N, C-alpha and C positions, 0 to 999 in steps of 0.2 A: 436615600435611594430605596426604591421599592424592592423587596426581596424577590418577587417573581421576575422582575427585570434583570436582577443580578443573576439568578439561576438560569434564565434564558440566555443571557450573554455568555455565561460560563459554558453551557451546553453547545451553543453555536460555535464558540471558540474551538472546543475539542472536536466537534464534527469537522470543521474546516481544517484543523490541524491533522487529524488522522486521515481523512479522505482527500484533502487537498485538491489538486487539479485533476487527478486521475483515480477514480474509485476502484479501478480494476487492480491496481497495485495493492490497495488495502485488502481487497477480496482475495487476492493470491496469497498474501501473508496469512490471512485467517485460515485459508485452506491448507497452507503449509504447516501452520501450527497444529491444526487438527490431525493432519497426516503424521506429523512427528509424534504427537500424543498417542495415536493409534499404534505406531510402530513400537513405541516404548512399552505400551500395554501388552504387546505381543512378545516382549523381551527381545526385540531386535534393536541393535545399536542404530540410533537415528540422528547422531550429531551432525551428519553430513547433509541431511535433507533441507533444513531451513536455509543454510547459506546458498544452496543451489536455487531454491525458490526465490530468494531475495535478488540474486544476480539475474536470474531469468526474468523476473518481473520488471526490474529496472531496465534491462536490455530491451524488452518488448515495449515498454513505455517510451524509451528514447527513440526506438525505431519508428513507432507510430507518430511521435511528435515531429521527427525529422521528415517523415513522409508527407505530413500535412502542410508544413510551411514552405512557401516558395523561396528559392534562393534570393539573397539580397541583390538588388540591382546596383550596378556601378555607374558612376557618371553623374 
């Protein structure tokens, strides 16, 4: 197997794994990590921020997903 093909497949896997179907969740997590780091640098307890960001990002993603798809038809 060609090394460049292997590296390309490896990078493609991780991009798909991290960003998945909704890149906004990954972006929110990155922003949450940076905000947590900023609070820690300012000597402010920041243990609570990242769980809130994760819950909020997942809730927003589920809301957007549920809003897009039509309800299933019966019959």
